MARLO-483039 format. One line per 3 residues: their letters; for each residue x, y, z of N, C-alpha, C. Coordinates in steps of 0.1 Angstrom, whole numbers, m for minus. Example, Ala and Ser with C-alpha at 12.3 -4.5 7.8 and 13.67 -1.06 7.14 Angstrom:
2
as) 132,m57,78,123,m45,78,132,m33,78; 128,m22,71,137,m11,71,129,0,79
This chain:
336
mvr) m591,59,m1731,m597,46,m1732,m608,45,m1744; m621,54,m1736,m637,50,m1742,m634,53,m1758; m623,63,m1760,m621,69,m1773,m616,60,m1786
wir) m605,54,m1775,m597,41,m1783,m604,26,m1789; m612,26,m1774,m620,9,m1781,m631,18,m1793; m636,28,m1790,m649,29,m1803,m640,36,m1814
sni) m629,38,m1815,m624,40,m1827,m617,27,m1830; m615,16,m1822,m608,5,m1831,m622,m7,m1836; m634,m2,m1827,m646,m10,m1833,m649,m5,m1843
idf) m649,8,m1843,m655,19,m1863,m641,7,m1871; m628,12,m1869,m622,0,m1875,m623,m13,m1881; m628,m20,m1872,m633,m31,m1874,m639,m37,m1884
tgl) m651,m29,m1880,m667,m30,m1885,m665,m24,m1901; m654,m11,m1903,m650,m14,m1913,m647,m22,m1925; m638,m25,m1918,m627,m41,m1923,m643,m52,m1929
lii) m646,m50,m1916,m658,m59,m1916,m668,m60,m1930; m675,m53,m1932,m678,m46,m1945,m669,m48,m1957; m658,m40,m1958,m646,m47,m1972,m655,m63,m1970
gla) m647,m69,m1964,m645,m82,m1965,m655,m85,m1967; m674,m82,m1961,m685,m91,m1966,m690,m86,m1983; m684,m73,m1985,m686,m68,m1999,m677,m77,m2007
vyi) m664,m78,m2006,m659,m85,m2014,m661,m100,m2016; m667,m105,m2003,m668,m119,m2002,m686,m120,m2011; m698,m107,m2012,m708,m112,m2021,m706,m109,m2033
vsf) m692,m98,m2039,m694,m98,m2052,m688,m109,m2061; m683,m116,m2052,m674,m125,m2056,m681,m137,m2057; m692,m142,m2045,m698,m153,m2045,m714,m151,m2044
gsi) m722,m141,m2049,m736,m136,m2048,m741,m144,m2055; m730,m144,m2071,m740,m152,m2081,m742,m166,m2079; m741,m176,m2064,m744,m188,m2066,m755,m184,m2056
fqe) m758,m177,m2052,m769,m171,m2037,m779,m175,m2045; m778,m164,m2060,m791,m164,m2072,m793,m174,m2079; m784,m183,m2084,m785,m189,m2094,m793,m201,m2090
nss) m784,m209,m2078,m787,m218,m2074,m803,m217,m2063; m813,m222,m2064,m828,m216,m2065,m830,m229,m2048; m818,m242,m2048,m824,m245,m2035,m818,m240,m2020
lpl) m811,m228,m2026,m800,m221,m2014,m814,m216,m2005; m810,m211,m1990,m824,m203,m1988,m822,m191,m1988; m808,m184,m1985,m804,m170,m1985,m806,m168,m2003
kip) m813,m154,m2009,m814,m147,m2020,m811,m138,m2017; m802,m129,m2023,m792,m118,m2028,m800,m113,m2038; m806,m97,m2036,m813,m91,m2048,m802,m85,m2055
ssf) m804,m86,m2067,m790,m83,m2079,m789,m69,m2075; m802,m57,m2068,m801,m41,m2067,m785,m43,m2055; m784,m54,m2043,m778,m55,m2036,m765,m56,m2042
lnl) m761,m69,m2052,m751,m66,m2054,m740,m60,m2058; m756,m50,m2074,m748,m38,m2079,m745,m37,m2069; m749,m26,m2058,m748,m19,m2048,m729,m22,m2044
nti) m732,m33,m2041,m716,m37,m2034,m703,m40,m2043; m709,m42,m2056,m702,m38,m2072,m694,m20,m2070; m702,m10,m2069,m700,2,m2071,m691,8,m2057
fls) m698,0,m2048,m689,2,m2033,m676,m2,m2032; m674,m11,m2044,m659,m13,m2043,m652,m8,m2052; m657,m4,m2066,m651,6,m2074,m649,16,m2065
ili) m658,25,m2060,m655,35,m2055,m643,37,m2045; m641,24,m2036,m634,22,m2027,m617,23,m2034; m616,13,m2046,m605,9,m2053,m599,22,m2061
eal) m608,29,m2064,m603,40,m2078,m599,49,m2056; m604,54,m2049,m602,63,m2040,m589,55,m2031; m587,42,m2032,m574,45,m2019,m560,46,m2021
pfv) m555,45,m2037,m544,50,m2042,m536,62,m2034; m553,71,m2039,m552,87,m2038,m543,92,m2022; m557,80,m2013,m556,80,m1998,m545,78,m1992
lig) m537,70,m2000,m523,62,m1994,m518,78,m1998; m515,82,m2007,m505,92,m2011,m509,106,m2005; m519,103,m1999,m526,120,m1994,m521,112,m1980
vvi) m524,105,m1975,m513,105,m1959,m497,103,m1957; m492,97,m1966,m479,95,m1967,m472,110,m1967; m478,120,m1974,m477,132,m1976,m479,144,m1966
agi) m493,139,m1959,m494,138,m1944,m484,139,m1934; m485,127,m1934,m469,120,m1921,m456,132,m1925; m456,134,m1939,m441,140,m1938,m440,154,m1934
iqi) m457,162,m1941,m453,175,m1932,m457,173,m1920; m461,161,m1910,m463,164,m1897,m448,162,m1893; m442,155,m1898,m427,152,m1890,m415,163,m1896
fvt) m413,162,m1908,m405,171,m1918,m407,188,m1915; m421,193,m1918,m423,203,m1919,m421,213,m1901; m415,220,m1900,m419,228,m1888,m429,247,m1887
eeh) m434,246,m1878,m438,257,m1883,m436,272,m1889; m423,274,m1885,m413,283,m1888,m409,286,m1906; m413,269,m1911,m413,268,m1922,m427,271,m1932
ier) m435,272,m1923,m451,273,m1930,m452,294,m1927; m446,293,m1917,m449,314,m1915,m436,318,m1926; m430,312,m1927,m419,316,m1944,m429,315,m1955
wip) m435,304,m1960,m442,299,m1970,m455,309,m1974; m462,312,m1959,m475,321,m1963,m478,337,m1959; m480,340,m1972,m479,353,m1972,m485,361,m1959
knk) m484,373,m1953,m492,375,m1940,m508,383,m1952; m506,384,m1964,m518,394,m1968,m529,381,m1968; m541,384,m1970,m549,377,m1972,m552,368,m1982
fla) m553,382,m1997,m553,373,m2004,m539,370,m2009; m532,373,m2012,m518,367,m2017,m517,353,m2008; m518,347,m1995,m522,342,m1991,m528,327,m1999
vim) m543,334,m2004,m552,330,m2012,m547,322,m2028; m541,330,m2031,m536,329,m2040,m526,323,m2044; m513,317,m2035,m503,312,m2035,m507,299,m2031
scv) m522,295,m2017,m524,283,m2018,m532,276,m2034; m538,286,m2038,m546,278,m2051,m540,278,m2062; m525,285,m2061,m518,282,m2073,m510,267,m2072
vga) m506,262,m2057,m498,253,m2053,m511,243,m2057; m520,241,m2049,m529,230,m2052,m528,231,m2069; m533,242,m2073,m535,237,m2091,m523,233,m2101
lfp) m512,226,m2092,m496,222,m2098,m495,207,m2084; m501,208,m2073,m505,193,m2069,m511,181,m2073; m513,172,m2079,m517,161,m2082,m523,155,m2070
ace) m537,160,m2066,m543,151,m2054,m559,145,m2056; m564,136,m2055,m578,133,m2054,m583,141,m2043; m598,143,m2049,m607,148,m2038,m603,138,m2017
cgi) m604,132,m2018,m603,118,m2011,m585,123,m2002; m575,123,m2014,m559,125,m2003,m557,137,m2000; m563,146,m2004,m564,162,m2002,m569,167,m1988
vpi) m580,160,m1986,m586,162,m1970,m572,157,m1957; m566,147,m1954,m557,144,m1947,m540,156,m1950; m540,158,m1961,m533,167,m1961,m534,183,m1960
vrr) m545,186,m1963,m550,203,m1952,m550,198,m1943; m557,186,m1933,m560,188,m1919,m544,190,m1911; m533,181,m1916,m524,183,m1908,m516,202,m1916
lia) m514,205,m1923,m513,215,m1928,m520,229,m1920; m534,227,m1917,m539,236,m1903,m538,236,m1893; m535,220,m1891,m532,216,m1875,m517,230,m1874
kgv) m504,228,m1882,m497,233,m1885,m497,250,m1883; m507,252,m1888,m505,271,m1886,m513,274,m1900; m513,269,m1907,m516,277,m1924,m535,278,m1921
pif) m531,290,m1921,m545,296,m1921,m560,290,m1927; m573,288,m1922,m577,283,m1928,m585,281,m1940; m585,301,m1945,m585,303,m1960,m577,298,m1973
agv) m565,298,m1962,m552,289,m1972,m558,275,m1975; m560,268,m1964,m554,255,m1968,m574,252,m1973; m582,262,m1972,m596,257,m1983,m594,263,m1996
gfl) m588,273,m1999,m581,273,m2013,m573,263,m2022; m565,255,m2007,m558,242,m2017,m564,232,m2013; m575,229,m2009,m584,217,m2003,m592,214,m2022
ltg) m594,228,m2025,m605,232,m2034,m598,231,m2052; m583,236,m2051,m579,239,m2065,m569,219,m2066; m567,213,m2055,m560,206,m2060,m560,192,m2062
pli) m578,188,m2058,m584,176,m2069,m587,186,m2082; m591,196,m2081,m599,204,m2101,m588,204,m2110; m576,212,m2105,m566,224,m2119,m556,214,m2118
npi) m554,201,m2112,m539,198,m2112,m539,187,m2126; m524,186,m2132,m526,188,m2142,m529,169,m2149; m530,161,m2143,m534,146,m2146,m552,152,m2152
vif) m557,161,m2140,m569,161,m2143,m572,171,m2155; m562,179,m2160,m569,189,m2170,m564,180,m2182; m554,172,m2183,m549,163,m2195,m564,151,m2197
sty) m568,147,m2185,m578,134,m2188,m589,144,m2195; m592,157,m2189,m609,160,m2196,m602,166,m2209; m591,169,m2211,m589,172,m2226,m590,157,m2231
maf) m584,148,m2230,m588,132,m2234,m605,128,m2240; m610,130,m2223,m623,127,m2228,m631,135,m2237; m629,150,m2237,m640,155,m2243,m628,155,m2264
gnd) m623,144,m2266,m618,144,m2278,m609,153,m2282; m597,154,m2275,m589,163,m2279,m596,176,m2277; m602,181,m2269,m608,198,m2271,m608,201,m2258
wki) m594,217,m2262,m592,222,m2251,m602,232,m2245; m611,232,m2255,m624,240,m2244,m625,241,m2231; m630,226,m2234,m638,226,m2221,m624,224,m2207
agl) m614,216,m2210,m605,215,m2201,m599,226,m2195; m602,236,m2206,m598,253,m2200,m607,259,m2192; m617,261,m2198,m629,266,m2191,m630,256,m2178
rmv) m628,249,m2175,m626,241,m2160,m614,242,m2150; m604,246,m2160,m592,249,m2149,m593,266,m2148; m598,278,m2157,m599,289,m2156,m614,290,m2146
lgf) m623,285,m2144,m634,291,m2140,m632,285,m2123; m626,270,m2127,m627,265,m2113,m617,274,m2101; m602,277,m2107,m593,285,m2103,m602,297,m2094
fia) m611,303,m2107,m613,319,m2097,m623,318,m2090; m634,304,m2093,m642,305,m2082,m636,296,m2075; m624,287,m2072,m614,289,m2058,m616,296,m2051
imi) m607,305,m2055,m600,318,m2052,m617,326,m2042; m627,332,m2053,m633,335,m2043,m641,328,m2032; m638,318,m2033,m646,307,m2020,m637,308,m2005
all) m626,308,m2012,m614,310,m2000,m614,323,m1996; m617,328,m2002,m620,348,m1998,m630,352,m1988; m641,342,m1992,m654,345,m1984,m650,339,m1968
vav) m645,326,m1970,m641,318,m1962,m632,328,m1949; m623,336,m1955,m610,342,m1946,m623,358,m1943; m632,364,m1952,m642,367,m1939,m653,366,m1933
lfk) m656,352,m1935,m667,342,m1926,m659,340,m1914; m650,333,m1918,m643,323,m1900,m632,329,m1898; m630,322,m1881,m621,329,m1881,m613,316,m1871
gnq) m601,312,m1868,m597,306,m1861,m593,292,m1873; m590,283,m1870,m589,267,m1879,m598,257,m1881; m611,263,m1874,m621,255,m1875,m622,239,m1875
lka) m607,236,m1871,m606,219,m1868,m611,214,m1856; m619,203,m1853,m625,198,m1839,m613,196,m1829; m623,199,m1816,m613,196,m1810,m604,183,m1804
svt) m612,171,m1811,m603,159,m1811,m588,158,m1817; m589,172,m1831,m581,166,m1840,m569,180,m1838; m574,191,m1835,m570,202,m1825,m557,196,m1817
nis) m559,189,m1807,m556,181,m1797,m546,170,m1800; m542,168,m1813,m536,153,m1815,m521,164,m1815; m514,151,m1809,m500,156,m1807,m491,159,m1816
iqd) m480,172,m1815,m477,177,m1825,m459,172,m1823; m457,164,m1825,m444,164,m1825,m432,174,m1831; m421,179,m1818,m413,187,m1828,m402,180,m1840
sas) m407,185,m1852,m404,178,m1861,m388,188,m1863; m383,198,m1859,m372,204,m1859,m360,196,m1846; m367,184,m1841,m357,178,m1830,m344,177,m1840
kkp) m337,170,m1831,m327,167,m1835,m316,149,m1838; m331,145,m1838,m337,124,m1839,m329,123,m1856; m320,112,m1851,m318,109,m1867,m329,107,m1878
fld) m321,107,m1893,m331,107,m1897,m336,96,m1897; m334,82,m1893,m340,69,m1899,m353,71,m1893; m352,76,m1873,m360,79,m1868,m373,88,m1870
rfw) m371,97,m1875,m378,103,m1882,m384,101,m1891; m379,91,m1902,m383,85,m1916,m394,77,m1908; m391,66,m1894,m399,59,m1894,m417,67,m1884
dml) m412,74,m1876,m420,84,m1874,m433,89,m1883; m425,90,m1895,m436,96,m1905,m440,84,m1909; m434,75,m1908,m444,62,m1917,m455,56,m1902
khs) m454,61,m1892,m466,57,m1880,m475,66,m1883; m467,79,m1885,m481,87,m1887,m488,85,m1895; m482,82,m1909,m491,78,m1922,m500,67,m1918
ide) m494,55,m1911,m506,42,m1910,m519,49,m1904; m511,58,m1888,m526,67,m1879,m537,73,m1890; m526,79,m1899,m536,87,m1904,m547,80,m1912
ffd) m541,68,m1920,m549,59,m1927,m558,53,m1924; m557,50,m1910,m568,44,m1904,m581,53,m1900; m574,64,m1898,m583,73,m1891,m591,79,m1902
mgk) m586,84,m1914,m592,90,m1922,m599,77,m1933; m595,66,m1935,m600,53,m1941,m614,47,m1937; m619,51,m1925,m632,48,m1921,m643,59,m1921
yli) m643,68,m1927,m649,79,m1929,m651,76,m1945; m636,71,m1953,m640,67,m1968,m651,58,m1968; m648,48,m1957,m657,38,m1963,m670,39,m1964
iga) m672,50,m1953,m687,50,m1950,m693,61,m1962; m689,70,m1965,m688,78,m1977,m693,69,m1990; m684,57,m1994,m683,51,m2002,m694,41,m2006
ffa) m701,38,m1993,m712,27,m1992,m723,37,m1991; m726,52,m1988,m736,59,m1995,m736,63,m2003; m726,66,m2013,m725,71,m2025,m730,59,m2034
aav) m729,47,m2028,m736,34,m2040,m742,36,m2037; m752,34,m2025,m764,33,m2025,m773,43,m2030; m771,55,m2030,m778,64,m2032,m777,62,m2052
qvy) m766,57,m2055,m770,58,m2072,m773,43,m2075; m777,34,m2066,m788,20,m2069,m799,27,m2067; m802,28,m2060,m819,36,m2050,m825,48,m2056
vss) m816,56,m2066,m822,67,m2065,m816,71,m2083; m834,68,m2088,m832,69,m2098,m831,82,m2110; m818,83,m2120,m814,87,m2123,m828,92,m2138
gal) m834,87,m2139,m845,89,m2148,m852,103,m2139; m855,104,m2129,m860,111,m2119,m855,123,m2122; m840,121,m2122,m833,140,m2121,m831,142,m2133
lqi) m831,136,m2146,m833,137,m2158,m851,150,m2160; m860,143,m2157,m871,149,m2161,m869,163,m2157; m863,167,m2144,m864,179,m2141,m853,188,m2145
ssg) m847,185,m2158,m834,194,m2159,m839,199,m2177; m848,207,m2173,m857,215,m2186,m851,227,m2190; m844,235,m2177,m840,248,m2181,m824,250,m2178
lis) m820,262,m2181,m806,260,m2176,m801,261,m2162; m807,267,m2152,m800,265,m2138,m807,253,m2133; m819,243,m2138,m822,233,m2133,m816,223,m2137
sti) m809,222,m2149,m800,215,m2156,m786,214,m2149; m786,225,m2148,m766,225,m2140,m766,221,m2123; m779,225,m2120,m779,221,m2106,m784,204,m2104
vmm) m789,198,m2114,m789,182,m2115,m775,174,m2119; m772,188,m2126,m755,177,m2128,m744,179,m2116; m745,194,m2112,m740,193,m2097,m744,183,m2086
ala) m757,178,m2091,m761,172,m2075,m763,156,m2082; m759,153,m2093,m756,143,m2099,m739,140,m2093; m730,152,m2100,m714,152,m2091,m715,144,m2078
yil) m725,155,m2074,m722,142,m2058,m723,133,m2050; m733,129,m2058,m739,116,m2056,m726,104,m2061; m723,109,m2071,m718,98,m2079,m705,100,m2070
slc) m703,105,m2066,m680,109,m2056,m673,104,m2068; m671,106,m2076,m664,101,m2092,m649,108,m2086; m638,99,m2087,m624,105,m2086,m621,113,m2096
sea) m617,127,m2095,m616,138,m2104,m609,131,m2114; m596,121,m2113,m590,116,m2126,m599,110,m2137; m610,111,m2130,m615,104,m2144,m631,106,m2145
daf) m637,117,m2136,m648,119,m2139,m654,131,m2152; m642,132,m2157,m644,138,m2174,m653,130,m2179; m644,121,m2181,m652,104,m2189,m669,101,m2189
iga) m668,104,m2174,m684,102,m2172,m692,115,m2174; m685,128,m2174,m691,141,m2180,m694,141,m2192; m681,137,m2201,m686,140,m2214,m697,127,m2220
sfk) m700,118,m2217,m713,108,m2219,m727,119,m2221; m725,128,m2213,m736,134,m2209,m740,147,m2222; m728,151,m2227,m727,168,m2233,m738,163,m2246
nlf) m740,154,m2247,m753,154,m2258,m771,156,m2251; m769,156,m2242,m783,157,m2228,m781,170,m2227; m770,176,m2223,m768,182,m2214,m761,201,m2217
ptt) m766,214,m2216,m757,221,m2224,m745,227,m2217; m735,233,m2219,m720,233,m2217,m722,240,m2202; m728,246,m2204,m730,251,m2184,m734,242,m2179
ail) m741,230,m2178,m750,222,m2164,m728,211,m2168; m728,203,m2183,m710,201,m2177,m702,204,m2171; m698,221,m2172,m688,224,m2161,m693,223,m2150
gfl) m706,225,m2145,m712,223,m2134,m711,212,m2121; m709,200,m2134,m708,187,m2130,m687,185,m2129; m683,193,m2139,m666,186,m2141,m661,196,m2127
iyg) m665,210,m2123,m664,214,m2115,m667,215,m2098; m681,211,m2095,m689,207,m2087,m678,196,m2078; m677,189,m2087,m679,171,m2080,m662,174,m2077
pmi) m655,178,m2076,m640,174,m2074,m637,182,m2060; m647,194,m2060,m648,208,m2049,m650,201,m2033; m669,191,m2040,m673,183,m2029,m679,169,m2031
dlk) m679,161,m2027,m684,152,m2028,m689,147,m2023; m701,135,m2018,m710,130,m2008,m694,120,m2003; m685,114,m2006,m676,105,m1994,m668,118,m1990
ntf) m660,127,m1993,m652,137,m1997,m659,142,m1978; m676,147,m1983,m683,153,m1970,m679,144,m1954; m680,132,m1960,m678,123,m1943,m663,126,m1939
mml) m654,127,m1953,m643,129,m1942,m641,143,m1941; m646,157,m1941,m639,167,m1937,m649,166,m1927; m664,162,m1929,m670,162,m1908,m660,158,m1900
svf) m651,145,m1905,m640,139,m1893,m630,146,m1889; m628,158,m1895,m621,167,m1895,m625,182,m1887; m628,188,m1896,m636,203,m1893,m649,202,m1887
rfk) m653,213,m1884,m664,213,m1871,m680,215,m1880; m687,211,m1875,m699,205,m1886,m704,219,m1892; m706,227,m1882,m709,243,m1891,m707,246,m1902
fvi) m688,245,m1898,m679,252,m1910,m685,244,m1924; m683,227,m1921,m687,219,m1931,m700,223,m1943; m709,228,m1937,m724,227,m1942,m720,241,m1951
sli) m716,250,m1936,m715,261,m1942,m705,261,m1959; m693,254,m1955,m686,256,m1970,m690,245,m1978; m705,237,m1979,m704,232,m1989,m716,244,m1997
lli) m723,247,m1988,m733,261,m1993,m727,273,m1999; m717,274,m1998,m706,282,m1998,m706,279,m2018; m695,266,m2016,m690,259,m2028,m706,258,m2042
tvt) m719,252,m2034,m727,254,m2043,m733,266,m2049; m734,274,m2040,m741,286,m2043,m729,295,m2056; m716,296,m2052,m707,299,m2063,m705,297,m2075
vlt) m705,278,m2076,m706,272,m2084,m714,277,m2095; m728,278,m2091,m743,281,m2097,m740,285,m2098; m743,301,m2092,m742,316,m2091,m736,319,m2107
tlv) m719,316,m2104,m706,317,m2113,m713,312,m2128; m716,301,m2130,m721,295,m2141,m733,302,m2147; m740,301,m2143,m753,310,m2145,m751,319,m2154
lln) m745,333,m2145,m740,345,m2151,m731,344,m2162; m719,334,m2165,m711,333,m2173,m716,325,m2185; m727,320,m2183,m737,311,m2197,m735,317,m2206
gfi) m737,331,m2211,m733,336,m2224,m723,338,m2232; m708,335,m2222,m695,337,m2226,m691,318,m2232; m697,310,m2223,m689,297,m2222,m695,292,m2236
């Protein structure tokens, strides 16, 4: 009962924040222009709200797609299906999950609820991580947008695809070695799993799928709101000039671009156009750090993952992704 009340309070607060943000963006100029009004809203706060809403508008369609797919998995996919699809061999399971992710058009926000349901249904954590990392990074839409953003040049798009794929495999294999169990929070593990192989009529199962999708949306949506707000606040109040000042060498410039990708929390379908704007300021290796690291992990995605997985696992995964991406790009700099 207490958990239900707390969850509803968080949902209501999130809706209130969005409503307030929309109102301020729509009518905030009135408070600035009319000097007779006692309330003055700083321009930086208006900018924060604009960025906050833009992140939400960009991410929500993909979250909606993700929760619908999660609902389909919950109702129509059985544990027996997953046992047949996932190879017993860990290496083959990782390869298969990365290949499926590479063919699956999903955003880093929308893929979290999908992976959550797959793991709850019995997919090993290392296979779930492979799917989690490649889905937002290498899918056809992302590769084509990267090709367009860099002037119809396949070099960056190809490097992003090939390097991202092998980095995802390495991280998933490391997870297979370092972690046992599904790493889901107890509250997620204990989610009631309906018998998807039941003999219910299709229409009843369809409505069950919709109900699960709606529950999933509100469950994940509040963490998307929190992550989007923090990402917007960092963009407004952290100076990009300070980041540029410390990016003099190869390693430092790559770290700066990876940090920028984490902070900006861009949708992977559109981040290539932002990355292309830095191509005259940073080396190719640093640009690839931006393009590969951002879809794998960013600020808003971190909050969503923290709602699903154990805290220690999320922090360890972030460190694994950061070290693996940075080390791989620096070692291969001479070939890029």
